[in-house]
C-alpha positions in Angstrom: 0.0 0.0 -0.2 1.7 2.9 -1.1 0.5 5.6 1.8 2.1 2.8 4.5 5.2 2.4 2.3 5.5 6.4 2.8 4.7 6.6 6.1 7.4 3.9 7.0 10.0 6.0 4.7 9.1 9.2 6.4 9.6 7.3 9.7 12.9 6.1 8.9 13.9 9.8 8.7 13.2 10.9 12.3 15.7 11.1 14.5 15.3 8.9 17.6 13.5 11.2 20.1 10.8 12.0 17.1 10.8 8.2 16.4 9.7 7.4 20.0 7.0 9.7 20.0 5.7 8.3 16.5 5.8 4.8 18.5 4.3 6.1 21.8 1.6 7.7 19.6 0.9 4.2 17.6 1.0 2.4 20.8 -1.9 4.7 22.1 -4.0 3.9 18.5 -3.2 0.2 18.6 -4.9 0.2 22.3 -7.5 2.3 21.1 -8.5 0.2 17.9 -8.4 -3.2 20.1 -10.4 -1.4 22.8 -13.1 -0.9 20.2 -12.6 -4.1 18.3 -13.1 -5.9 22.3 -16.4 -3.6 22.9 -17.4 -4.7 19.6 -16.8 -8.7 20.2 -18.2 -8.5 23.8 -21.6 -6.9 22.5 -21.6 -9.6 20.1 -21.4 -12.4 22.6 -23.6 -11.4 25.0 -26.3 -10.5 22.4 -25.9 -14.4 21.4 -26.0 -14.9 25.0 -22.9 -17.2 25.5 -21.4 -17.9 28.9 -17.8 -17.4 29.7 -17.4 -21.0 29.5 -18.5 -20.8 25.7 -16.3 -18.1 24.7 -13.6 -19.7 26.0 -14.2 -22.7 24.1 -14.3 -20.6 20.8 -11.4 -18.9 21.3 -9.6 -22.1 21.9 -11.0 -23.7 18.6 -9.8 -20.6 16.6 -6.5 -20.5 18.1 -6.2 -24.4 17.2 -7.3 -23.8 14.0 -5.1 -21.2 12.9 -2.1 -23.1 13.8 -3.0 -25.7 10.8 
């Protein structure tokens, strides 16, 4: 993706202090995205009336399938 390549190229030109600031901002963005996804998934599971045990089983199954 062209935009990502441009961002990476620009990041490569940053000094160490600026690069650290960029990493911190990206970390905050990643955390925000993760929390949004967690909230969405939690709502879906609650709406489906899944128990914690059923959710755990789904996660174990998905992890097992992803290793194939």
